[in-house]
C-alpha positions in Angstrom: 0.0 0.0 0.0 1.3 3.5 -0.9 1.7 6.1 1.9 -1.0 8.4 0.4 -3.5 5.6 0.3 -3.1 4.7 4.0 -3.2 8.4 4.7 -6.5 8.6 2.9 -7.9 5.6 4.8 -6.6 6.9 8.1 -8.2 10.2 7.6 -11.6 8.8 6.7 -11.5 6.4 9.6 -10.5 9.1 12.1 -13.3 11.3 11.0 -15.9 8.5 11.0 -15.0 7.0 14.3 -14.5 10.3 16.0 -18.0 11.5 14.8 -19.5 8.2 15.8 -18.0 8.5 19.3 -19.2 12.1 19.6 -22.7 11.6 18.5 -23.3 8.3 20.3 -22.2 9.8 23.7 -24.9 10.8 26.2 -22.5 13.6 27.3 -20.4 14.5 24.2 -17.2 16.3 24.7 -15.6 18.5 22.1 -12.3 16.8 22.7 -13.9 13.7 21.0 -13.7 15.7 17.8 -9.9 16.1 17.9 -9.2 12.9 15.9 -11.8 14.1 13.3 -9.7 17.4 12.9 -6.6 15.3 12.3 -8.5 13.2 9.9 -9.6 16.3 8.0 -6.1 17.6 7.8 -4.9 14.2 6.5 -7.6 14.3 3.8 -6.7 17.8 2.8 -3.0 17.1 2.4 -3.5 13.8 0.5 -3.1 15.4 -2.9 0.3 16.9 -2.0 1.3 13.6 -0.3 0.4 11.7 -3.4 2.7 13.9 -5.4 5.5 12.9 -2.9 5.9 16.3 -1.3 8.5 15.6 1.3 7.5 18.4 3.6 3.8 17.3 3.7 5.0 13.7 4.2 7.1 14.6 7.2 4.3 16.8 8.7 1.8 13.9 8.3 4.3 11.6 10.1 4.6 14.0 13.0 0.9 14.6 13.3 0.2 10.9 13.1 2.7 10.2 16.0 1.2 13.0 18.1 -2.3 11.5 17.5 -1.2 8.1 18.6 0.1 9.5 21.8 -3.0 11.7 22.3 -5.3 8.7 21.8 -3.7 6.8 24.7 -5.6 8.7 27.4 -9.0 8.2 25.9 -8.2 4.6 25.5 -7.2 4.3 29.1 -10.4 6.2 30.1 -12.6 3.9 27.9 -10.9 0.8 29.5 -11.5 2.3 33.0 -15.2 2.8 32.2 -15.5 -0.6 30.7 -17.0 1.0 27.5 -16.4 -1.7 24.9 -17.5 0.4 21.9 -15.3 3.2 22.9 -12.3 0.8 23.3 -13.0 -0.6 19.9 -13.3 3.0 18.3 -10.2 4.4 20.0 -8.2 1.1 19.5 -9.1 1.1 15.8 -7.9 4.7 15.5 -4.6 3.9 17.2 -4.2 0.6 15.2 -4.7 2.2 11.8 -2.5 5.1 12.7 0.2 2.7 13.8 -0.1 0.8 10.5 0.1 4.2 8.7 3.3 5.0 10.6 4.9 1.7 9.6 4.0 2.3 6.0 5.3 5.9 6.1 8.6 4.8 7.6 8.9 2.0 5.1 8.4 4.5 2.3 11.1 6.8 3.8 13.6 3.9 4.0 12.8 2.9 0.4 13.2 6.4 -0.9 16.5 6.7 0.9 17.8 3.4 -0.6 16.6 4.5 -4.1 18.7 7.7 -3.8 21.8 5.7 -3.2 
């Protein structure tokens, strides 16, 4: 899978799962929309990422890493509450973001090897 493809998938899933969590909550918090904001940014930069813009690629990697760390606390909270659906939602967001990070790093390594 190419980096821009996983970026697109990650963006869509972040938006969908974040909105699902927000609208399914009895007491929604605006912080539940943070992953959706990241997802929107990822979608907006996908065309530049597809054209292999190095600056955009590095920004996406940094934002993805920040997002992974930011999602740890909501995951811990969901586990503490025993909220299975929240665990699945947040766990999926973390999992897909981790897969994206692996693909991004693999593409950086491949590009570096190709340059010599």
